[in-house]
N, C-alpha and C positions, 0 to 999 in steps of 0.2 A: 355423511353417508354417500352423497353424490360422488365425492372424490373416490371412495372405495369402488363404486360401480365403474367409474371411468378407468381406474387403475386395473380392474379385472378385465375390462374390454381390451385394454392395451397389452397387458402382460400375457394374456392367454389368446391374443389375436382373434377375438370373437367376431368382430365386425370390420369389414373393409369398406373403403370409400366406394360409393355408387351401388352398394348392396341395398336390397329391400329386406327389412326385418319384419317377419310375420310374428306379431306379438300375440301369444295366447293369453287372453284376458277373461277371467271368470267373473270379475266384479268384486272379488275379495281384496283384503288389504294388500297381500303380496303382489298380485298381478297389477293392481291399480298403481301401486308405488313403482313397480318396474316400468310400467308404461309412462308414468310421469318423468322418471329419470331418463328414459330413452328419448323422450321429446325434448328434454333440456340438453341432451348430449348430441343429438343427431346433426346439428349444424356444425359442431366442432369437428366431427369425423366426415360428415357428408353422406348420410344414408337416408333412405325413406322408411316410413313405418306404415304397416297395415295391421288392422286389428281383427283377430279371429276369435269367435266365441262358440262354445259347445253348450247346448241346452240338453242335459241328460234326462229331462222329463221325469225326475223322481221326487221333486219337491214342489209344493204349491207355489213357492216363490220363484221357481225357475224362469217363468215367463217374464217376471219383473226384473230378474237379473239380466236377462237378454236385452230387454228394452233399456235398462240403465246403461249398459255398456255401449249399445247402439247410439244412444243420445250423446254420451261422452265422446265417442269417436267422431261423430258428425259435428259436434260443437268445436272440435279441434281440427276439423277438415281432414280427417283420416278415413281412408277406405275401410269399410266394415263388412265382414262376412260372418255368417252364422250357420249352424247346422243343428237340427233336432234329431236325436237318436237315443233310445233307451238303452242304458248300459245294463240294466237288469235283464232285459229281454235277450240282449246279445250274450250275456253271461249264462243264461239258461239254455240258449241254443247251442253254445259251444262248450258248455259244462266247464266254465272257468269262473274265477272269482269276479265279483262286480268291479273291484278295483282294476283288475287286469283288463276287463272289458272296457271300462272307461278310458284306460290308457290307450288301448288299441283304437278306439273311436277318435279320440283327440288327435293322435299323431297321424292317423290316416287322413283326417280332414285337413290338418295343418300342412301335411305334405302335398295334398292335392292343390293347395294354393301355391305352395312353394315351387312345385313343378312347372307352373306357368310362367315363372320369372326366370330371367337369364342368370341373375346372381341373387341368391336369397338365403337367409337363415331363419330358423324358428326360435324365438326367444320364449322361454318359460320361466316362471318365477320361483323355482326351487331355491330355498335358502338354507342357512346353516342348520336350523332346527330340522328341516326336511332331511338333510344329509344324515344327521345323527339318527333319526327315526329309521331311515333306510338301512343304515349299517346294522342297527340292532335287529331290525326285521330279518335281514339276510343272515345274521349270526344265528338267530333262532331257527331259521330254515336249514342250517347246517351247510351254508355255501362255502366255497373255497375262498382264496385270497381275493379273487376278483370281486366277490360280494362285499368284502370288507373295505374295498376302495370306494364303495358307494357310487355316487354320481360324479361326473366330471364337468368341468366348466364348459367343455366342448366335446360333444359326441356326434361325429358326422356333421349333419346340418343343424343340430340342436345346440343352442347356447344357453347358459345359465348365469347371467351377469350378477345375480344376487347370492350366489352360492356360499360366499364367505361371510354373509351378513345375517345376524340373528333376527328372529321374529320381533324381539323387543325393539331393536333398532329400526326395523321397518315400521312398526306401529308409531314410534316416536317421530319418524320422518313424516308419516301421514298426518299426524296431529299438528306438527309445526307448519306444514304446507297446506293445511285445510283440505286434504284429499278425502273426498267422500268415497264410500265403499258399500258393498252389500255383504251382509254377514250370513254365512252358511251355518245354520244352527246344528247341522249334523257333525260339524267339526268338534263340538263339545260332547257329542255322544260317543260312547265307546263300542259302537255297533260293528266297526271295522277294526281289524287288528292294529293297523297303523294308529288309529285314534286312541286305542287302548294304551299303546306305547306312549303316545303323546300325553294323555291325560292321567295315566296311572303310574306306569313304570318309571319314566324319567323323573317326575316329581318325587317319587319314593327314593330313587338313587340320590337325587340332589339333597334331600332332607337327611337321609340316613348315612350316606357314604361319601359323596363328593359333590359339593355345590357347583363345581366347575366341570361337571361331567360332559356337558355338551362340547365345550372347547377341547376337552381331553380327547373325546372320541373323534372330533373333527381333525385334530392334529394327527392322531393315530392313522386315520383314513388317508390323510395327505401323505404321510410317510410311506404307507403301504402302496399308494399309487406310484410313488417314485420307484419303489422296488419292483412293482409289477411292470413298469416300463422296461426295465432291464430283462425281466423274465420273458416278456412278450417278444423282445428282440431276439433272445436266444431261441425261443420257440419257433419264430419265423425263419431263422437261419437253418435250423434243423429240419423244419418242414420242407423248405426248398431243397435241402440235400437229399431227402428220401422220396421226393415227389416224382412220380412217373408222368402224370398229367392230370388235368382237371377240367370240368365243364361247370355250367351253372348248377347242375344237379348232382355231381359226384366228384370225388377225389380218388385217384389211384396211387398207392404208395408201394415202395419196395418192401416186401414182407420182412425179410431178415433184418434190414436196416431199422425198420420200425421196432421189431421185437428186441433189438440190441440196445435200444434207448433205455435210460433209467425210467423207473416207474413214474416218477413225477413228470418227466419230460413227455412220456407217452400220453399221460392224462392231459397235459396242457395242449399237446398237438390235437388230441381228440376234441377238446373243448373248443379250440380255435376253428376246427373244421365244422363242427356242429353249429357254432355261432354263425359262421359264414353261410352255411346251407339253410338254416332256419331263422336266423336273426335273433335267437334267444336261446338261453340254456335252461329255460323253465322246463321242468319235467325230467331233467337229467341230473342224477345224483352220482356220488362216487361209485356206488355199487354197480351202476349201469356202465360206467367206464371200465370197471373191472371185468364185467361180462364181455364187453367189446374186446378187451385185451386177450381174454381167454380164447375167444373166437379166432383172433389173429394168430394164436399159437397152435390152434387145432389143425386137424388134417384138411386137405383140400376138399372144398365143397361145403364146409360148415359155414353157417351164417347166423346172425343175430339181428332181430328187428325190434327196436325200442322206440316208441313215440315217433314212428314214421322215418326213423333213420336206420339204415340197414348196413351192417358191416359183413362183407363176404370174404372168405378166404379162397383165393383163386391161384393155385399153384405157387409161384414165387411172388405174387402180388396180393395186396389187400385193396378192396374197393369199399369206399365209404360214401353212401349216397342217400338221397331221398327215395323212398319207395313210391314210385310214380303210379303204380296201378295195383289193383287188388288181385289176389290169386285167382279169383273167379273170372277175371277179365282176360287171363292169359290163354285160356282154352277157347279156341274159336275155329270156325270152319266156313269157307265160302265155296260155292259151286260156280264154275265158269263154263259157258258154252264155247267150245272150240271154234264155232262158226261166227263168234263175235269178238274180233280182234279189238284190243284196247288196253287201257291201264286200270288196274284194280288195286284198291288199298287193302292191306292186310297188316293190322297193327302199325308198327313203325316202318313197315316195308311197302314197296310198290311193285306189283307184279304186272309186267307188260307181256301180252301175247300177240303174236302175228303169224301169218301164214305165208310160206315161201313155196314157189313152184319149183319142181325139179330137184335134182340131187346136189347141185352146186350151192354152197352157202359159205359164209365167212365166220370163222370161229371168233367169239368175243368173250371177254371176261364176264363172269357171273351170268352166263347165258348157256342154255342147253337146248338141244334139238331132238325132236321125236317124230316118228313116222305117224302122220295124221291118218294115213290110210288104215292103220291098225288100231289106233288109239280110241277112236269113237268120238261121239259128239259132245262129251262133257268130261271135265277134269275137276278134281277137288284141290283146294289149298287148305291145309289144316295144320294144327300144332301136333306135336308128337303124342303118342299114347304108350302106355306100358306094353312091352312085348313087341313093339315095332321093329321090323327088320327090312333089309334091302338086299337085292342081289347086285352087288357092286360091279360096275363095268370093268372088265379086265381081270376079274377075280372069279375063282370057282366057289360055288356055294353062296350062302347068305351070311349077313353080318348084322348084329343088333345095332340099331341106331345109337343106343346109349354108348356102345363101345367106340363107335366112330367119333362121337363127341368127345369122349375121354382121350382118344388118340390125338385129336385136333386141339386138345386143351381148351375146349369151350367152357366158359364158366357156367356153373349150374343154373344160375338165375336167368341166363340167356337161352338156355336150351328149349324152354317152353315158348319162346318167341319166334324161333326160326321156322320159316315156312316149309312144310313137307308137301310135295306135289304128288298126287296119286291119280290113278284112274277113277272113274265113277264107281267102280267096284272095289276101290280101296287098295289096289296094288301100288306100292310106293315106287315112283319112277325117278324122283330126284329129291335129295336133301339140299334145298336151294343154297347154292354157293359152296357146297362141300362135295358130295358124291352123287353121281347119277347111276341109274340102274342099267343093267344089260338088256332090259326089256324095251321093246318098241324103238330099237335103234334105226337110224336112217341107213338105207341100203341104196345101191345103184339104181334099183328099179322103183324106188319110192317116188311117187308123183307129187304128194302134198306133204310139206314139212311144217310142223308146229314149232315155232321158236318161242321159248319162255325166257324172259330176262327179269332179273331181280335187282331192285335198287334199295339202298339203305341209307338213312341219314348218318352223316359222319359223327363219330364219337371219339373222344380221346381215350 
């Protein structure tokens, strides 16, 4: 079995020389065998090992497990780190499954250790049986092809050197090498869906239909993984082709080019973007992708928000991003004294006001000037309201702010963020960065000029 582990490390390039391997060790058979194998291999490749343990505080034996792993690590002169956090509490707080909560706690802790190292990977003890259980679990959830690939030998900084090795082989190795372990009795209980698959479904299939079902499913998963590599490459190439720009929080795509893609390709592009933005596809099913696609084909201004991912249809483009703030946070108002020059924060904008003597001034981008002699001692900065209008400079009559935004092709989601500058009595004098009013203009006889400048963070 040790040769299989070494072959996996080499074939899948899991560990390089001079790396630190953060081994996630629970104290059970799988993780203790993984740690034992890594210790025997480390000098062949030239890497260091540190041991990390999570105490989920849900079993009476949990403290004993932690102490067992600590002593084993210290007896082998390995650095040991541990963390105590209840996965049941996190599950209740976030309204997610206990399994999902446990996974989040573990990887958050492992990554916190990994981030302190110059070169490091996280080793977890998932094996062939775990892979089969994962594929069956994903199948019952109705996942796409990605779910049927199961886990990979290497996913980012996470490695699985035991992934092709069965649980029976692991137990035999532990017995032959006198490797002690701690048994989690909850693994025998079918209180979690994964345990039910392990203890009930797989034994039933083995007995009634296919005694080699584990190997069959593992091979199928391996084959689908190869196919998915090709699909992923095609998806990436087409995403690059239709991409306008992206940031950490959103993607912008050419609308017509996206809509012209085949349905399967559109869905794969959406999955890839969601995975990049959220780090998971949990909570996104095929019908959600279909709703996003309908939004992309709808008229300008339509949008759809599902599980904090928002797809907006903006003229000839589509914006897909994380919904960064609640609707209630969009409406805001601040009052500024015109006798108090300085910088004021307004959402993602910065408003700078200053006072200039005399008629002479320099025109600047995103800057507007007003007669302070007439304006009064206070101004407001607020977001738009229904029915807002302005008397645009150089035009007769008034114009609705909504129409100005439409003419300027401002996407609907941003219209509620743009600062509207008004007098204290609520006369609109400037749609910041767009149009100023014909009111309170600077004249040759003006003695005091109020300069208002707007700044905005850059976005793609």
